BABA-598693 format. One record per residue (C-alpha): x, y, z; residue in one letter. Coordinates in steps of 0.25 Angstrom, whole numbers, padded with zeros to 4 digits, always signed. Layout:
<rs>
XYZA/...
</rs>
This chain:
<rs>
+0262+0311+0169X/+0257+0297+0170X/+0272+0293+0168X/+0276+0302+0180X/+0265+0296+0191X/+0268+0282+0185X/+0283+0284+0187X/+0279+0290+0201X/+0271+0278+0205X/+0279+0267+0199X/+0292+0272+0207X/+0285+0274+0221X/+0278+0260+0219X/+0291+0254+0217X/+0297+0261+0228X/+0285+0258+0238X/+0283+0243+0234X/+0298+0239+0232X/+0305+0247+0240X/+0297+0251+0252X/+0287+0239+0254X/+0299+0229+0249X/+0311+0234+0257X/+0307+0244+0266X/+0295+0240+0273X/+0289+0227+0269X/+0278+0227+0278X/+0272+0242+0274X/+0258+0243+0272X/+0250+0247+0259X/+0247+0260+0265X/+0263+0263+0268X/+0267+0259+0254X/+0257+0267+0248X/+0261+0280+0255X/+0276+0276+0250X/+0271+0275+0237X/+0265+0288+0238X/+0277+0294+0244X/+0285+0288+0232X/+0276+0294+0222X/+0277+0308+0228X/+0292+0307+0230X/+0294+0302+0215X/+0286+0313+0210X/+0295+0323+0218X/+0307+0317+0214X/+0304+0318+0199X/+0298+0331+0199X/+0312+0336+0206X/+0320+0328+0195X/+0311+0335+0184X/+0312+0348+0191X/+0328+0348+0192X/+0331+0341+0178X/+0333+0350+0166X/+0328+0341+0156X/+0320+0329+0155X/+0330+0321+0148X/+0338+0321+0160X/+0327+0315+0167X/+0324+0304+0157X/+0338+0301+0157X/+0339+0300+0172X/+0328+0291+0174X/+0331+0282+0162X/+0346+0281+0166X/+0341+0277+0180X/+0332+0267+0175X/+0341+0261+0164X/+0352+0259+0175X/+0344+0253+0185X/+0335+0243+0176X/+0345+0239+0165X/+0354+0231+0175X/+0343+0224+0181X/+0337+0220+0167X/+0350+0216+0163X/+0354+0207+0176X/+0339+0201+0176X/+0340+0197+0160X/+0354+0191+0161X/+0357+0187+0176X/+0346+0177+0181X/+0352+0174+0195X/+0352+0190+0198X/+0338+0193+0195X/+0334+0195+0209X/+0332+0208+0218X/+0347+0208+0221X/+0351+0207+0207X/+0340+0219+0204X/+0346+0228+0216X/+0361+0224+0211X/+0358+0229+0196X/+0351+0241+0201X/+0362+0245+0209X/+0373+0240+0198X/+0365+0249+0188X/+0364+0261+0197X/+0379+0261+0201X/+0384+0260+0187X/+0375+0271+0182X/+0382+0280+0193X/+0395+0278+0191X/+0393+0278+0175X/+0390+0293+0175X/
</rs>
């Protein structure tokens, strides 16, 4: 359970701080960001529970999670190590999109 609640909190923190506060509402007060964080925890838990109830085996959930993480993280890691001029936010977004598209076209 401690791993699950850490994952819920990490995902919600990432979304509330990096997406909501940085992109959507830069001047949002702290109580509003905290509200978004709490809603994100509930939404993440609901999505996880729905996936756990609909999947046949835990192996499929593990495969889905690891596949998504490796596809989105590996291109960013590879490009940040070998391409010094592209190590900025545009390069990270581009590598995320390229990895996702390649994964969708691959299977």
